[in-house]
N, C-alpha and C positions, 0 to 999 in steps of 0.2 A: 504494500500500500504506500503510495507516495503523495498524491494530491487529492484533495476534496474541494471541489469548486474553485480550483486554482490556489488553494491555501495548503501548505504542508500538513498532511494528515496528523503528524505528531502533535502539532499545536492544538488540534481539535480533540484528538483521542486522550491527551493527557488529562483533560478535564474529567473524563469518565473515571480514570484511575484515581484522581485526587478526591473524587466524591465516593466512589465505590469501595475503596480499600478501608477508609475509616468507618464507613457505614457497615460494612461486612464485619469488621473487627468488633465494633460495638454490639452488633447483633449476636455474634458468636459468644462473646463474653457474657452478655445478659442471659442468653439461652443456656450456657454452661452453668451459670450460677443458679438460675431459676428454671427448673425443668418444666414448670407450668408454661413459661414463656416459650420454651422450645416446642412444646406440644401445640401451642397456639400458632407459632410460625409454621409448623409442619414442614412440608417439602420446600417451602419458599426459602428457608435458610440455606440448604445446600445448593439450590438453584441460584440464589443470589451470589453465593461464594463461587460457583462455577462461572457465572457471568463475569465476576470480578477477575477470576483467574484468566479468563479468555482475553480480557482487555489488556493485561500486562504484556504478553508477547506481541500483540498487535501494535501496541504503543511503542514498545522497544524496537520492533522492526521498522516502524515508521520513523523513529528517532535515528536509527542507523542510516536510513535513506537520507534524512535531513542532514546528518553529520557529514555525509559525503557531498553535500551540495552547499555547504557554507565554508568560509575560510577556516583553515586550521587554527585552533585556538586552545590554549591549555585549559581554559574554563569549560569549553565544550567537551574536551576529552574527559575531564573529571566528571562532568555530568553524565556522559555516556557510560563511564565505568561504574558510577553509583547506580545508574538505571539498570544495569545488568544484574544487580543484586536483589531486585524486588521479587523476581519470580519464585524463589524458594519460600518467601514469606507468604505470598499469595497462595501457593500450593499448600502451605501449612494451614492457612485459614480455611481452604476448601476441605482438607482432610478432617480438621476439627469440626467444621460445620456438619459434614456427613456423619461423623461419629456421634456428635451431640444429637443430631436428628434421629439417628438409629437408636441411640440409648433412650431417648424420650419415647419413641414408639415402643421399644422393647419394655420399658418400665411400665408404660400404660397397659400393655398386653399382660405383663406379669402380675400387675396389681390385682387382676381378676382371678389369677391362679394361685396367688399367695407367694410366689417366688420373686425375690428382689435381687437380680444380679447386679444392679447398679446401686450398691450401697453407698454410704457416706464416703469411704475412702476413694472410690472410683469417681464420685462427683467432685470431691475436693481436688483430685488429681486433674480432672478435666477442666475445672475452673482455673487452677493455677497455670496449667499449660496454655489455656486460652488467653489468659492475661499476658503471659510471656510472648506468645506469638502475635497477639493483637498489638501489644506495645512495640514490638520489633517492627511490625509492618507499618504502623503509623509513623514511628520515628524515621524509618527508611523513606517513606513517601515525603515526609517533611524535608529530609536532607537532600533527596533527589530534586524536589521542587525548588528548594532554596538555591541549589547549584545551577539549576536550569534558568532560574530568574536572573542570577548573576551573569551567567553566560550570555543571555539574551540582551540584558540591559546595561552591562558594565560601561559601554561607550555610547549608549543610545539616547541619552537625555542630557540636558544642561542642568547644572546644579543651581543656576540662577534662573529666575523666571524671565521669559521673553516678553517683550512688550506686545500688547494686543491693541486692536483698533479702539477698544473701549477706553483705553488710557488717554486717548487724544482729546 
């Protein structure tokens, strides 16, 4: 993917990643902590995480295309290197979302039969793991976005205001 309506696709796709990764991270953490929420989300939780996971390589691929079409710059290279590290976090969110969804379904089914496979230790482990992966994903998105903004804007504006026709 290279251009969308004449605009580099990376510039547009990055907005999906910036919204979906923190949203998915929050949904996974809340669902891992409160199984009732996981049951209410139902299959939406892993579908959201799968959609989030899909946006990451698309955005990365579009970013690599854009990197090859701009002047070589250390800030752009740093941004590209950081961007390559997001996929494992997004994959972790998807795996946890699927496990939390499955555990919520299983515990609802087991509640009627009296067996509780997902006791407190499993729920605590899922909650802690979800917090770690969610924090890592959100921090990584922040670092990547910050480096991308610096790469895009480091020479793109004046530190002093320009005069406008309203000043005359």
